[in-house]
DSSP file (Angstrom, degrees, kcal/mol; ACC not computed):
  #  RESIDUE AA STRUCTURE BP1 BP2  ACC     N-H-->O    O-->H-N    N-H-->O    O-->H-N    TCO  KAPPA ALPHA  PHI   PSI    X-CA   Y-CA   Z-CA
    1    1 A X     >        0   0    0      0, 0.0     4,-2.8     0, 0.0     5,-0.2   0.000 360.0 360.0 360.0 -54.9  -28.1   69.8 -187.6
    2    2 A X  H  >  +     0   0    0      2,-0.2     4,-2.5     1,-0.2     5,-0.2   0.911 360.0  49.3 -58.4 -43.9  -27.8   66.0 -186.8
    3    3 A X  H  > S+     0   0    0      1,-0.2     4,-2.6     2,-0.2     5,-0.2   0.970 113.1  49.5 -62.9 -49.0  -26.1   66.7 -183.3
    4    4 A X  H  > S+     0   0    0      1,-0.3     4,-1.5     2,-0.2    -1,-0.2   0.882 110.7  44.7 -57.8 -44.6  -28.8   69.0 -182.5
    5    5 A X  H  X S+     0   0    0     -4,-2.8     4,-1.7     2,-0.2    -1,-0.3   0.845 113.3  54.3 -72.6 -36.1  -31.7   66.8 -183.4
    6    6 A X  H  X S+     0   0    0     -4,-2.5     4,-0.6    -5,-0.2    -2,-0.2   0.858 106.4  51.2 -62.3 -35.9  -30.0   64.0 -181.5
    7    7 A X  H >< S+     0   0    0     -4,-2.6     3,-0.8     1,-0.2    -2,-0.2   0.856 105.0  56.0 -73.2 -32.0  -29.7   66.0 -178.5
    8    8 A X  H >< S+     0   0    0     -4,-1.5     3,-2.0     1,-0.2     4,-0.2   0.930 100.6  61.4 -60.8 -41.9  -33.5   66.9 -178.7
    9    9 A X  H 3< S+     0   0    0     -4,-1.7    -1,-0.2     1,-0.3     3,-0.2   0.760 111.1  35.9 -60.1 -21.8  -34.2   63.3 -178.6
   10   10 A X  T X< S+     0   0    0     -3,-0.8     3,-1.5    -4,-0.6    -1,-0.3   0.016  81.0 117.0-113.3  24.9  -32.5   62.9 -175.2
   11   11 A X  T <  S+     0   0    0     -3,-2.0    -1,-0.1     1,-0.3    -2,-0.1   0.691  70.4  58.0 -64.0 -20.6  -33.6   66.1 -173.7
   12   12 A X  T 3  S+     0   0    0     -3,-0.2     2,-0.3    -4,-0.2    -1,-0.3   0.181  73.8 126.9 -94.7  14.9  -35.6   64.5 -171.1
   13   13 A X    <   -     0   0    0     -3,-1.5     5,-0.1     1,-0.1    -3,-0.0  -0.547  68.0-111.5 -73.9 130.0  -32.7   62.6 -169.6
   14   14 A X     >  -     0   0    0     -2,-0.3     4,-1.9     1,-0.1     3,-0.3  -0.341  19.1-127.6 -67.3 141.3  -32.4   63.2 -165.8
   15   15 A X  H  > S+     0   0    0      1,-0.2     4,-2.8     2,-0.2     5,-0.2   0.898 107.7  55.1 -58.8 -42.1  -29.3   65.2 -164.9
   16   16 A X  H  > S+     0   0    0      1,-0.2     4,-2.3     2,-0.2    -1,-0.2   0.888 107.8  49.4 -53.8 -44.3  -28.2   62.5 -162.2
   17   17 A X  H  > S+     0   0    0     -3,-0.3     4,-1.9     1,-0.2    -1,-0.2   0.839 109.2  51.9 -75.8 -27.9  -28.4   59.9 -164.8
   18   18 A X  H  X S+     0   0    0     -4,-1.9     4,-2.3     2,-0.2     5,-0.2   0.952 110.5  46.9 -60.4 -51.4  -26.2   62.0 -167.2
   19   19 A X  H  X>S+     0   0    0     -4,-2.8     5,-1.3     1,-0.2     4,-1.1   0.911 113.2  51.2 -63.7 -39.8  -23.5   62.6 -164.7
   20   20 A X  H  <5S+     0   0    0     -4,-2.3    -1,-0.2    -5,-0.2    -2,-0.2   0.900 111.6  46.9 -61.8 -39.7  -23.6   58.8 -163.8
   21   21 A X  H  <5S+     0   0    0     -4,-1.9    -2,-0.2     1,-0.2    -1,-0.2   0.816 112.1  48.6 -69.4 -38.9  -23.3   57.9 -167.4
   22   22 A X  H  <5S-     0   0    0     -4,-2.3    -1,-0.2    -5,-0.1    -2,-0.2   0.669  99.8-137.9 -73.5 -19.9  -20.4   60.3 -168.1
   23   23 A X  T  <5 -     0   0    0     -4,-1.1    -3,-0.2    -5,-0.2     2,-0.2   0.898  32.3-175.4  58.5  40.5  -18.6   59.1 -165.0
   24   24 A X      < -     0   0    0     -5,-1.3     2,-0.3     1,-0.1    -1,-0.2  -0.473  31.7-109.7 -74.5 144.3  -17.7   62.6 -164.1
   25   25 A X        -     0   0    0     -2,-0.2     2,-0.4     7,-0.1    -1,-0.1  -0.527  38.0-128.9 -69.1 126.7  -15.4   62.9 -161.1
   26   26 A X        +     0   0    0     -2,-0.3     2,-0.3    -3,-0.0     5,-0.1  -0.689  34.2 169.0 -86.1 136.7  -17.6   64.5 -158.3
   27   27 A X    >   -     0   0    0      3,-0.4     3,-1.6    -2,-0.4    -2,-0.0  -0.967  26.8-151.2-144.4 119.1  -16.3   67.5 -156.6
   28   28 A X  T 3  S+     0   0    0     -2,-0.3     4,-0.0     1,-0.3    -2,-0.0   0.629  93.9  67.5 -72.4 -13.5  -18.8   69.4 -154.3
   29   29 A X  T 3  S+     0   0    0      1,-0.1     2,-0.3     2,-0.1    -1,-0.3   0.535 109.2  26.5 -89.5  -6.5  -16.9   72.6 -154.9
   30   30 A X  S <  S-     0   0    0     -3,-1.6    -3,-0.4    38,-0.0     5,-0.1  -0.984  89.3 -88.7-149.5 160.5  -17.9   72.7 -158.6
   31   31 A X        -     0   0    0     -2,-0.3    -2,-0.1     3,-0.2    38,-0.0  -0.420  39.3-127.9 -67.3 145.9  -20.6   71.6 -161.1
   32   32 A X  S    S+     0   0    0      1,-0.2    -1,-0.1    -2,-0.1    -7,-0.1   0.676  95.0  26.7 -72.1 -16.1  -19.9   68.2 -162.5
   33   33 A X  S    S+     0   0    0      1,-0.4     2,-0.3    -9,-0.1    -1,-0.2   0.730 124.2   6.5-120.3 -30.6  -20.2   68.8 -166.2
   34   34 A X        -     0   0    0      1,-0.1    -1,-0.4     3,-0.0    -3,-0.2  -0.989  38.8-167.4-155.2 151.8  -19.3   72.5 -167.0
   35   35 A X  S    S+     0   0    0     -2,-0.3    35,-1.9    33,-0.1    34,-0.7   0.565  74.3  64.7-118.3 -18.1  -18.0   75.4 -165.1
   36   36 A X  E     -a   70   0A   0     33,-0.2     2,-0.4    32,-0.1    35,-0.2  -0.897  62.1-170.2-113.3 141.1  -18.7   78.3 -167.7
   37   37 A X  E     -a   71   0A   0     33,-2.0    35,-2.7    -2,-0.4     2,-0.4  -0.995  10.1-170.4-130.5 131.9  -22.1   79.3 -168.8
   38   38 A X  E     -a   72   0A   0     -2,-0.4     2,-0.5    33,-0.2    35,-0.2  -0.987   7.5-172.9-122.4 127.6  -23.3   81.6 -171.5
   39   39 A X  E     -a   73   0A   0     33,-2.4    35,-2.5    -2,-0.4     2,-0.6  -0.947   5.6-170.8-118.6 125.4  -26.9   82.6 -171.7
   40   40 A X  E     -a   74   0A   0     -2,-0.5     2,-1.1    33,-0.2    35,-0.2  -0.930   2.8-171.9-125.0 111.1  -28.5   84.6 -174.6
   41   41 A X  E     +a   75   0A   0     33,-3.1    35,-1.7    -2,-0.6    -2,-0.0  -0.706  28.9 144.2 -89.5  76.9  -32.0   85.8 -174.2
   42   42 A X        +     0   0    0     -2,-1.1     2,-0.2    33,-0.2    -1,-0.1   0.380  25.6 117.7-107.2   7.6  -32.8   87.1 -177.6
   43   43 A X  S    S-     0   0    0     -3,-0.1    33,-0.2     1,-0.1     2,-0.0  -0.504  75.2-101.4 -69.2 141.5  -36.5   86.3 -177.9
   44   44 A X        -     0   0    0     -2,-0.2     2,-0.7     1,-0.1    -1,-0.1  -0.358  33.3-122.7 -62.8 143.4  -38.7   89.3 -178.3
   45   45 A X        -     0   0    0     -3,-0.1     2,-0.1    32,-0.0    -1,-0.1  -0.753  24.5-132.8 -88.4 118.5  -40.5   90.3 -175.2
   46   46 A X        -     0   0    0     -2,-0.7     2,-0.4     1,-0.1    -1,-0.0  -0.447  19.0-114.7 -69.5 139.3  -44.1   90.3 -175.7
   47   47 A X        -     0   0    0     -2,-0.1     2,-0.7     1,-0.0    -1,-0.1  -0.593  23.8-148.5 -68.2 125.9  -46.1   93.3 -174.4
   48   48 A X        +     0   0    0     -2,-0.4     2,-0.5     7,-0.1     7,-0.3  -0.887  21.4 176.5 -93.8 108.7  -48.4   92.4 -171.6
   49   49 A X        +     0   0    0     -2,-0.7     2,-0.4     5,-0.1     5,-0.1  -0.960   3.7 167.8-114.2 124.8  -51.5   94.6 -171.7
   50   50 A X    >   -     0   0    0     -2,-0.5     3,-2.0     3,-0.5     2,-0.1  -0.989  43.6 -96.5-128.9 138.2  -54.3   94.0 -169.3
   51   51 A X  T 3  S+     0   0    0     -2,-0.4     3,-0.1     1,-0.3    -2,-0.0  -0.304 106.7   3.7 -58.5 123.8  -57.2   96.3 -168.7
   52   52 A X  T 3  S+     0   0    0      1,-0.2     2,-0.3    -2,-0.1    -1,-0.3   0.543 110.9 103.2  83.9  -2.0  -56.7   98.5 -165.8
   53   53 A X    <   -     0   0    0     -3,-2.0     2,-0.5     2,-0.0    -3,-0.5  -0.923  55.8-152.0-119.7 148.6  -53.1   97.2 -165.1
   54   54 A X        -     0   0    0     -2,-0.3     2,-0.4    -5,-0.1    -5,-0.1  -0.970  25.0-174.4-105.7 127.3  -49.7   98.6 -165.7
   55   55 A X        +     0   0    0     -2,-0.5     2,-0.3    -7,-0.3    -7,-0.1  -0.979   9.9 166.0-129.1 138.9  -47.2   95.8 -166.1
   56   56 A X        -     0   0    0     -2,-0.4    -2,-0.0    -9,-0.1    -9,-0.0  -0.978  42.6 -89.8-147.6 149.3  -43.5   96.0 -166.4
   57   57 A X        -     0   0    0     -2,-0.3     2,-0.4     1,-0.1    -2,-0.0  -0.202  39.6-130.0 -57.7 140.9  -40.6   93.5 -166.1
   58   58 A X        -     0   0    0      2,-0.0     2,-1.1     1,-0.0    -1,-0.1  -0.809   8.1-137.5 -95.1 138.4  -39.1   93.0 -162.7
   59   59 A X        -     0   0    0     -2,-0.4     2,-0.9     2,-0.0    -2,-0.0  -0.784  22.7-169.3 -96.7  94.6  -35.3   93.2 -162.3
   60   60 A X        -     0   0    0     -2,-1.1     2,-0.7     2,-0.0    -2,-0.0  -0.734   5.6-159.1 -88.3 103.6  -34.5   90.3 -159.9
   61   61 A X        -     0   0    0     -2,-0.9    -2,-0.0     1,-0.1    -1,-0.0  -0.800  10.5-176.8 -89.2 114.0  -30.9   90.6 -158.8
   62   62 A X    >   +     0   0    0     -2,-0.7     3,-0.5     2,-0.0    -1,-0.1   0.065  28.8 145.4 -94.5  19.5  -29.8   87.2 -157.6
   63   63 A X  T 3   +     0   0    0      1,-0.2     3,-0.0     3,-0.0    23,-0.0  -0.072  26.3  87.3 -56.1 156.4  -26.4   88.3 -156.6
   64   64 A X  T 3  S+     0   0    0      0, 0.0     2,-0.3     0, 0.0    -1,-0.2  -0.380  96.0  11.8 150.3 -57.3  -24.8   86.7 -153.6
   65   65 A X  S <  S-     0   0    0     -3,-0.5     2,-0.4    23,-0.0    23,-0.1  -0.992  73.7-120.3-144.1 141.9  -23.0   83.6 -154.9
   66   66 A X        -     0   0    0     -2,-0.3    -3,-0.0    21,-0.2    23,-0.0  -0.655   9.8-152.2 -80.8 126.8  -22.2   82.5 -158.4
   67   67 A X  S    S+     0   0    0     -2,-0.4     2,-0.3   -37,-0.0   -36,-0.2   0.758  84.2  31.4 -66.3 -24.5  -23.7   79.1 -159.5
   68   68 A X  S    S-     0   0    0      1,-0.1     3,-0.2   -38,-0.1   -32,-0.1  -0.852  90.6-107.6-134.6 163.3  -20.9   78.5 -161.9
   69   69 A X  S    S-     0   0    0    -34,-0.7    19,-2.0    -2,-0.3     2,-0.3   0.886 106.0  -0.4 -64.5 -34.3  -17.1   79.6 -162.0
   70   70 A X  E    S+aB  36  87A   0    -35,-1.9   -33,-2.0    17,-0.2     2,-0.3  -0.965  71.2 175.1-157.4 137.5  -18.0   82.1 -164.7
   71   71 A X  E     -aB  37  86A   0     15,-2.5    15,-2.1    -2,-0.3     2,-0.4  -0.992  12.9-163.5-147.7 140.1  -21.1   83.0 -166.4
   72   72 A X  E     -aB  38  85A   0    -35,-2.7   -33,-2.4    -2,-0.3     2,-0.4  -0.988   9.4-171.3-126.9 128.2  -22.2   85.7 -169.0
   73   73 A X  E     -aB  39  84A   0     11,-2.1    11,-1.9    -2,-0.4     2,-0.5  -0.962   2.6-169.1-118.9 129.4  -26.0   86.5 -169.5
   74   74 A X  E     -aB  40  83A   0    -35,-2.5   -33,-3.1    -2,-0.4     2,-0.4  -0.988   8.5-171.3-118.1 119.1  -27.1   88.8 -172.4
   75   75 A X  E     -aB  41  82A   0      7,-3.1     7,-3.1    -2,-0.5     2,-0.2  -0.942  28.8-108.1-118.5 143.1  -30.8   89.9 -172.3
   76   76 A X  E     - B   0  81A   0    -35,-1.7     5,-0.3    -2,-0.4     2,-0.2  -0.473  38.6-177.4 -71.2 132.1  -32.6   91.7 -175.0
   77   77 A X  E >   - B   0  80A   0      3,-3.1     3,-1.2    -2,-0.2   -32,-0.0  -0.690  44.3 -96.3-117.4 172.5  -33.3   95.4 -174.2
   78   78 A X  T 3  S+     0   0    0      1,-0.2     3,-0.0    -2,-0.2    -2,-0.0   0.877 124.4  30.5 -60.7 -37.0  -35.2   98.0 -176.3
   79   79 A X  T 3  S-     0   0    0     -3,-0.0     2,-0.4     2,-0.0    -1,-0.2  -0.110 134.1 -54.8-113.2  32.6  -32.0   99.3 -177.8
   80   80 A X  E <  S-B   77   0A   0     -3,-1.2    -3,-3.1     2,-0.0     2,-0.3  -0.991  84.0 -35.1 139.9-139.0  -29.8   96.3 -177.8
   81   81 A X  E     -B   76   0A   0     -2,-0.4     2,-0.5    -5,-0.3    -5,-0.2  -0.951  37.6-146.7-129.0 151.2  -28.7   93.8 -175.1
   82   82 A X  E     -B   75   0A   0     -7,-3.1    -7,-3.1    -2,-0.3     2,-0.3  -0.963  25.5-155.7-116.9 133.9  -27.9   94.3 -171.4
   83   83 A X  E     -B   74   0A   0     -2,-0.5     2,-0.3    -9,-0.2    -9,-0.2  -0.761  13.0-170.9-112.6 154.6  -25.1   92.0 -170.2
   84   84 A X  E     -B   73   0A   0    -11,-1.9   -11,-2.1    -2,-0.3     2,-0.5  -0.984   6.3-158.7-144.5 133.0  -24.2   90.6 -166.9
   85   85 A X  E     -B   72   0A   0     -2,-0.3     2,-0.4   -13,-0.2   -13,-0.2  -0.979   7.6-174.9-116.1 123.0  -21.1   88.6 -165.6
   86   86 A X  E     +B   71   0A   0    -15,-2.1   -15,-2.5    -2,-0.5     2,-0.3  -0.915  13.1 170.9-109.3 141.8  -21.1   86.5 -162.5
   87   87 A X  E     -B   70   0A   0     -2,-0.4     2,-0.6   -17,-0.2   -17,-0.2  -0.994  41.5-101.4-150.4 150.4  -18.0   84.8 -161.3
   88   88 A X    >>  -     0   0    0    -19,-2.0     4,-2.7    -2,-0.3     3,-1.6  -0.653  28.1-153.4 -74.8 118.2  -16.6   82.9 -158.4
   89   89 A X  T 34 S+     0   0    0     -2,-0.6    -1,-0.1     1,-0.3     5,-0.1   0.629  92.4  60.2 -71.3 -11.5  -14.6   85.5 -156.5
   90   90 A X  T 34 S+     0   0    0      1,-0.1    -1,-0.3     3,-0.1     3,-0.1   0.567 114.7  35.0 -88.3  -5.5  -12.3   82.7 -155.1
   91   91 A X  T <4 S+     0   0    0     -3,-1.6     2,-0.4     1,-0.2    -2,-0.2   0.659 120.3  42.7-110.7 -39.2  -11.2   81.8 -158.6
   92   92 A X     <  -     0   0    0     -4,-2.7    -1,-0.2   -23,-0.1     2,-0.2  -0.909  66.7-141.6-123.5 145.0  -11.2   85.2 -160.4
   93   93 A X    >>  -     0   0    0     -2,-0.4     4,-1.6     1,-0.1     3,-0.6  -0.674  33.1-114.3 -91.5 154.6   -9.9   88.7 -159.4
   94   94 A X  H 3> S+     0   0    0      1,-0.3     4,-2.6    -2,-0.2     5,-0.2   0.886 117.1  56.4 -57.3 -44.1  -12.1   91.6 -160.5
   95   95 A X  H 3> S+     0   0    0      1,-0.2     4,-1.7     2,-0.2    -1,-0.3   0.833 103.6  54.1 -63.8 -36.1   -9.4   92.9 -162.8
   96   96 A X  H <> S+     0   0    0     -3,-0.6     4,-2.6     2,-0.2    -1,-0.2   0.941 110.6  47.0 -66.1 -50.4   -9.3   89.4 -164.6
   97   97 A X  H  X S+     0   0    0     -4,-1.6     4,-2.4     1,-0.2    -2,-0.2   0.920 109.5  52.0 -61.7 -43.2  -13.0   89.7 -165.3
   98   98 A X  H  X S+     0   0    0     -4,-2.6     4,-2.2     2,-0.2    -1,-0.2   0.891 110.3  50.1 -60.2 -38.9  -12.7   93.3 -166.5
   99   99 A X  H  X S+     0   0    0     -4,-1.7     4,-2.6     2,-0.2    -2,-0.2   0.929 110.4  50.8 -64.7 -48.5   -9.9   92.0 -169.0
  100  100 A X  H  X S+     0   0    0     -4,-2.6     4,-1.7     2,-0.2    -2,-0.2   0.887 110.6  47.8 -60.3 -38.6  -12.2   89.2 -170.2
  101  101 A X  H  X S+     0   0    0     -4,-2.4     4,-2.1    -5,-0.2    -1,-0.2   0.934 112.1  49.3 -66.8 -44.9  -15.0   91.7 -170.8
  102  102 A X  H  X S+     0   0    0     -4,-2.2     4,-2.1     1,-0.2    -2,-0.2   0.890 110.0  50.7 -53.6 -44.9  -12.6   94.0 -172.7
  103  103 A X  H  X S+     0   0    0     -4,-2.6     4,-1.8     1,-0.2    -1,-0.2   0.798 109.4  51.7 -68.4 -31.3  -11.4   91.1 -174.8
  104  104 A X  H  X S+     0   0    0     -4,-1.7     4,-2.5    -5,-0.2    -1,-0.2   0.888 109.9  51.4 -67.5 -43.3  -15.1   90.2 -175.6
  105  105 A X  H  X S+     0   0    0     -4,-2.1     4,-2.1     2,-0.2    -2,-0.2   0.902 110.0  46.6 -57.5 -47.4  -15.7   93.8 -176.6
  106  106 A X  H  X S+     0   0    0     -4,-2.1     4,-2.0    18,-0.3    -1,-0.2   0.884 112.4  50.9 -65.9 -39.5  -12.8   93.9 -178.9
  107  107 A X  H  X S+     0   0    0     -4,-1.8     4,-2.2    17,-0.3    -2,-0.2   0.927 111.4  46.5 -64.4 -42.9  -13.7   90.6 -180.4
  108  108 A X  H  X S+     0   0    0     -4,-2.5     4,-1.9     1,-0.2     5,-0.2   0.895 111.8  51.8 -62.7 -39.2  -17.4   91.6 -181.1
  109  109 A X  H  X S+     0   0    0     -4,-2.1     4,-1.5     2,-0.2    -1,-0.2   0.912 110.8  48.3 -63.8 -40.0  -16.2   94.9 -182.6
  110  110 A X  H  X S+     0   0    0     -4,-2.0     4,-2.4    13,-0.3    -2,-0.2   0.863 109.7  53.6 -68.4 -34.1  -13.8   93.0 -184.9
  111  111 A X  H  < S+     0   0    0     -4,-2.2    -1,-0.2     1,-0.2    -2,-0.2   0.819 108.3  47.2 -72.4 -29.5  -16.6   90.7 -185.9
  112  112 A X  H  < S+     0   0    0     -4,-1.9     3,-0.4     1,-0.2    -1,-0.2   0.747 113.7  49.9 -79.0 -23.0  -18.9   93.6 -186.9
  113  113 A X  H  < S+     0   0    0     -4,-1.5     2,-0.4     1,-0.2    -2,-0.2   0.929 128.0  22.8 -76.3 -47.1  -15.9   95.2 -188.9
  114  114 A X  S >< S+     0   0    0     -4,-2.4     3,-1.5    -5,-0.1    -1,-0.2  -0.676  72.1 165.8-120.4  70.5  -15.2   91.8 -190.7
  115  115 A X  T 3  S+     0   0    0     -2,-0.4    -1,-0.1    -3,-0.4    -3,-0.1   0.765  78.6  50.8 -63.6 -26.1  -18.6   89.8 -190.5
  116  116 A X  T 3  S+     0   0    0      2,-0.1     2,-0.3     3,-0.0    -1,-0.3   0.480  88.6 105.8 -93.0  -4.5  -17.4   87.2 -193.2
  117  117 A X  S <  S-     0   0    0     -3,-1.5     5,-0.1    -6,-0.2    -3,-0.1  -0.548  80.4-106.2 -78.7 138.9  -14.1   86.5 -191.5
  118  118 A X    >   -     0   0    0     -2,-0.3     3,-1.4     1,-0.1     4,-0.3  -0.333  28.6-118.8 -54.4 142.9  -13.6   83.2 -189.7
  119  119 A X  G >  S+     0   0    0      1,-0.3     3,-1.4     2,-0.2    -1,-0.1   0.775 112.7  64.7 -62.1 -28.3  -13.6   83.7 -186.0
  120  120 A X  G 3  S+     0   0    0      1,-0.3    -1,-0.3     3,-0.0    -2,-0.1   0.817 101.4  54.6 -64.2 -32.2   -9.8   82.3 -185.8
  121  121 A X  G <  S+     0   0    0     -3,-1.4     2,-0.3     2,-0.1    -1,-0.3   0.556  90.2  88.2 -81.3  -6.9   -8.9   85.4 -187.8
  122  122 A X  S <  S-     0   0    0     -3,-1.4     2,-0.2    -4,-0.3   -15,-0.1  -0.718  72.0-134.7 -97.3 144.2  -10.4   87.9 -185.5
  123  123 A X        -     0   0    0     -2,-0.3   -13,-0.3   -17,-0.1   -12,-0.1  -0.627  15.9-169.6 -93.2 152.7   -8.4   89.4 -182.5
  124  124 A X        +     0   0    0     -2,-0.2     2,-0.5     2,-0.1   -18,-0.3   0.381  66.6  88.8-116.2  -5.4   -9.6   89.8 -179.1
  125  125 A X  S    S-     0   0    0    -19,-0.1    -2,-0.1   -18,-0.1   -22,-0.1  -0.835  74.4-132.7-102.3 130.8   -6.7   91.8 -178.0
  126  126 A X     >  -     0   0    0     -2,-0.5     4,-2.7     1,-0.1     5,-0.2  -0.182  27.0-103.2 -75.2 167.1   -6.9   95.6 -178.5
  127  127 A X  H  > S+     0   0    0      1,-0.2     4,-2.0     2,-0.2     5,-0.1   0.846 119.5  49.7 -60.5 -37.1   -4.1   97.7 -180.0
  128  128 A X  H  > S+     0   0    0      2,-0.2     4,-2.1     1,-0.2    -1,-0.2   0.932 114.3  45.3 -76.4 -39.6   -2.8   99.2 -176.7
  129  129 A X  H  > S+     0   0    0      1,-0.2     4,-2.5     2,-0.2    -2,-0.2   0.871 110.5  53.4 -69.7 -30.5   -2.7   95.6 -175.0
  130  130 A X  H  X S+     0   0    0     -4,-2.7     4,-2.5     2,-0.2     5,-0.2   0.916 110.4  47.8 -66.9 -39.3   -1.0   94.1 -178.1
  131  131 A X  H  X S+     0   0    0     -4,-2.0     4,-1.3    -5,-0.2     5,-0.3   0.908 113.9  47.0 -69.6 -34.0    1.7   96.8 -177.9
  132  132 A X  H  <>S+     0   0    0     -4,-2.1     5,-2.0     2,-0.2     6,-0.2   0.916 114.7  46.8 -65.8 -40.6    2.1   96.2 -174.2
  133  133 A X  H  <5S+     0   0    0     -4,-2.5    -2,-0.2     1,-0.2    -1,-0.2   0.865 118.7  40.8 -67.1 -39.0    2.3   92.4 -174.7
  134  134 A X  H  <5S+     0   0    0     -4,-2.5    -1,-0.2    -5,-0.2    -2,-0.2   0.638 124.8  35.9 -84.1 -18.2    4.7   92.8 -177.6
  135  135 A X  T ><5S+     0   0    0     -4,-1.3     3,-1.0    -5,-0.2     4,-0.2   0.800 126.9  13.0-105.1 -86.8    6.8   95.4 -176.0
  136  136 A X  T 3 5S+     0   0    0     -5,-0.3     3,-0.5     1,-0.2    -3,-0.2   0.771 128.7  47.4 -68.5 -27.7    7.4   95.4 -172.2
  137  137 A X  T 3 <S+     0   0    0     -5,-2.0    -1,-0.2     1,-0.2    -4,-0.1   0.414  92.6  76.0 -90.4   3.3    6.1   91.9 -171.5
  138  138 A X  S <  S-     0   0    0     -3,-1.0    -1,-0.2    -6,-0.2    -2,-0.1   0.476  91.1-144.5-100.9   3.0    8.0   90.1 -174.3
  139  139 A X        -     0   0    0     -3,-0.5     2,-0.3    -4,-0.2    -1,-0.2  -0.014  32.0 -49.1  76.2-176.5   11.4   90.3 -172.3
  140  140 A X        -     0   0    0     -3,-0.1     2,-0.5    -4,-0.0    -4,-0.0  -0.661  55.0-114.8-101.1 153.3   14.8   90.9 -173.7
  141  141 A X        -     0   0    0     -2,-0.3     2,-0.4     0, 0.0    -2,-0.1  -0.801  31.8-167.5 -93.4 126.0   16.2   88.8 -176.6
  142  142 A X        -     0   0    0     -2,-0.5     2,-0.1     0, 0.0     0, 0.0  -0.972  16.3-133.5-114.1 121.2   19.1   86.6 -175.7
  143  143 A X        -     0   0    0     -2,-0.4     2,-0.3     2,-0.0     0, 0.0  -0.455  30.4-174.1 -66.0 147.5   21.4   84.9 -178.2
  144  144 A X        -     0   0    0     -2,-0.1     2,-0.7     4,-0.0     3,-0.0  -0.971  38.1 -83.3-144.1 164.1   22.1   81.2 -177.4
  145  145 A X    >   -     0   0    0     -2,-0.3     3,-1.1     1,-0.2    -2,-0.0  -0.462  36.1-168.1 -67.5 102.2   24.3   78.5 -178.8
  146  146 A X  T 3  S+     0   0    0     -2,-0.7    -1,-0.2     1,-0.2    -3,-0.0   0.676  84.5  61.6 -70.7 -11.1   22.2   77.1 -181.7
  147  147 A X  T 3  S+     0   0    0      2,-0.1    -1,-0.2    -3,-0.0    -2,-0.1   0.751  86.8  97.3 -84.7 -25.8   24.5   74.0 -181.9
  148  148 A X    <   -     0   0    0     -3,-1.1     2,-0.2     1,-0.1     3,-0.0  -0.160  67.7-136.5 -66.2 160.6   23.6   72.9 -178.4
  149  149 A X     >  -     0   0    0      1,-0.1     4,-1.8     0, 0.0     5,-0.1  -0.653  19.3-116.0-110.6 167.9   21.0   70.4 -177.6
  150  150 A X  H  > S+     0   0    0     -2,-0.2     4,-2.5     2,-0.2     5,-0.2   0.960 117.4  48.3 -67.6 -48.1   18.3   70.5 -175.0
  151  151 A X  H  > S+     0   0    0      1,-0.2     4,-2.3     2,-0.2    -1,-0.2   0.892 111.1  54.4 -60.4 -37.9   19.6   67.5 -173.0
  152  152 A X  H  > S+     0   0    0      1,-0.2     4,-1.8     2,-0.2    -1,-0.2   0.860 107.5  48.7 -59.7 -39.5   23.1   69.2 -173.2
  153  153 A X  H  X S+     0   0    0     -4,-1.8     4,-2.1     2,-0.2    -2,-0.2   0.856 111.5  49.3 -72.1 -34.3   21.8   72.5 -171.7
  154  154 A X  H  X S+     0   0    0     -4,-2.5     4,-2.4     2,-0.2    -2,-0.2   0.862 111.1  49.5 -69.1 -35.1   20.1   70.6 -168.9
  155  155 A X  H  X S+     0   0    0     -4,-2.3     4,-2.3    -5,-0.2    -2,-0.2   0.905 111.1  50.6 -66.5 -36.9   23.4   68.7 -168.3
  156  156 A X  H  X S+     0   0    0     -4,-1.8     4,-1.5     2,-0.2    -2,-0.2   0.943 111.7  47.2 -63.9 -51.8   25.2   72.1 -168.2
  157  157 A X  H  X S+     0   0    0     -4,-2.1     4,-2.6     1,-0.2    -1,-0.2   0.883 110.8  51.9 -57.3 -41.5   22.6   73.6 -165.7
  158  158 A X  H  < S+     0   0    0     -4,-2.4    -1,-0.2     1,-0.2    -2,-0.2   0.940 109.6  50.0 -61.2 -42.4   22.9   70.5 -163.5
  159  159 A X  H  < S+     0   0    0     -4,-2.3     3,-0.3     1,-0.2    -1,-0.2   0.787 111.9  47.1 -70.4 -24.1   26.7   70.9 -163.5
  160  160 A X  H  < S+     0   0    0     -4,-1.5     2,-0.2     1,-0.2    -1,-0.2   0.839 130.9  19.6 -82.8 -30.6   26.5   74.7 -162.5
  161  161 A X    ><  +     0   0    0     -4,-2.6     3,-0.6    -5,-0.2    -1,-0.2  -0.641  69.5 167.2-140.8  85.5   24.0   74.0 -159.7
  162  162 A X  T 3  S+     0   0    0     -3,-0.3    -1,-0.1     1,-0.2    -3,-0.1   0.764  77.9  48.3 -66.6 -29.2   24.0   70.3 -158.6
  163  163 A X  T 3         0   0    0      1,-0.2    -1,-0.2    -5,-0.0    -5,-0.1   0.616 360.0 360.0 -92.3  -9.0   22.0   70.8 -155.5
  164  164 A X    <         0   0    0     -3,-0.6    -1,-0.2    -6,-0.2    -2,-0.1   0.530 360.0 360.0 -69.6 360.0   19.1   72.9 -156.9
């Protein structure tokens, strides 16, 4: 509460002054303060009724380029929320964003099943992906000499491949 109230006191600070005060490294390929954005539009939409007019919301699709490296927008709809993810295609592959979306879905389902659980106790990895991660991607188990030291193992590797 204190942090939020303090932020409201400084809400009229110009963006350029904030960047200057934080001494953020300027890079024209990215925004100076953050690269990921989450927008939740959950305010109820008022009905606009004017005599003799039929009014409905316009869906303005601003696709073309993403302003941030990754952004998720959720807008209130009549039966829930409608989401949209925009991402920088030079940083993310489509399959990566699909996997992030799947992780969010799994996390939200876990939160619905256990609403009183701390966020850290909720999983974002589904059953199938967990099995794949623990199975085929975990590699083979190899015994090693528990008496050896890290620097001793490095020295042994250097002796085996001195020019590497």
